[in-house]
C-alpha positions as CSV (number, residue, x, y, z in Angstrom):
1,X,4.7,-24.7,5.4
2,X,7.4,-27.1,6.2
3,X,8.0,-28.1,2.6
4,X,8.4,-24.5,1.6
5,X,10.9,-23.8,4.4
6,X,13.0,-26.9,3.4
7,X,12.8,-25.9,-0.3
8,X,14.0,-22.4,0.4
9,X,16.8,-23.5,2.7
10,X,17.9,-26.2,0.3
11,X,18.0,-23.6,-2.6
12,X,20.1,-21.2,-0.4
13,X,22.6,-23.9,0.7
14,X,22.9,-25.4,-2.8
15,X,23.7,-22.0,-4.3
16,X,26.6,-21.2,-2.0
17,X,29.0,-23.3,-4.1
18,X,27.8,-21.5,-7.2
19,X,28.2,-17.9,-5.9
20,X,31.1,-17.0,-8.3
21,X,29.1,-18.2,-11.3
22,X,26.0,-16.4,-10.1
23,X,28.0,-13.2,-9.4
24,X,29.6,-13.2,-12.8
25,X,26.3,-13.8,-14.5
26,X,24.5,-11.1,-12.6
27,X,27.3,-8.5,-13.2
28,X,27.5,-9.3,-16.9
29,X,23.9,-8.4,-17.5
30,X,22.7,-4.8,-17.1
31,X,19.2,-5.8,-16.1
32,X,20.5,-8.2,-13.4
33,X,22.9,-5.6,-12.2
34,X,20.0,-3.3,-11.5
35,X,18.2,-6.1,-9.7
36,X,21.3,-6.7,-7.6
37,X,21.5,-3.1,-6.7
38,X,17.9,-3.3,-5.6
39,X,18.5,-6.4,-3.5
40,X,21.7,-4.8,-2.0
41,X,19.7,-1.7,-1.1
42,X,17.2,-4.0,0.7
43,X,19.7,-6.4,2.2
44,X,18.4,-5.8,5.8
45,X,15.0,-7.1,4.7
46,X,16.7,-10.1,2.9
47,X,18.7,-11.0,6.0
48,X,15.5,-10.8,8.1
49,X,13.7,-13.0,5.6
50,X,16.5,-15.6,5.8
51,X,16.6,-15.5,9.6
52,X,12.8,-16.0,9.7
53,X,13.1,-19.0,7.4
54,X,15.8,-20.5,9.6
55,X,13.7,-19.8,12.7
56,X,10.7,-21.6,11.1
57,X,12.9,-24.6,10.3
58,X,14.1,-24.8,13.9
59,X,10.6,-24.8,15.2
60,X,9.5,-27.5,12.7
61,X,12.6,-29.5,13.6
62,X,11.6,-29.3,17.3
63,X,7.9,-29.9,16.7
64,X,8.6,-33.1,14.8
65,X,10.5,-34.4,17.7
66,X,13.7,-34.6,15.7
67,X,15.6,-32.3,18.1
68,X,17.6,-33.6,21.0
69,X,16.6,-32.5,24.4
70,X,18.9,-32.7,27.4
71,X,17.0,-34.3,30.2
72,X,19.6,-33.7,32.9
């Protein structure tokens, strides 16, 4: 489960710099444009999915003892 979370988050973060290229590629293809419309129509679910992935990553981070805890 942790590897999947890391892989998804890595893919999302790595694609931020390529957003203009991705956008131009999607908009230049009719099939991709329809897919983009579908995703845009379901954007609330996409946002919830991304938030869930981030929440899982936070829990894994804390479970591994990698998080800092303020003892004061």
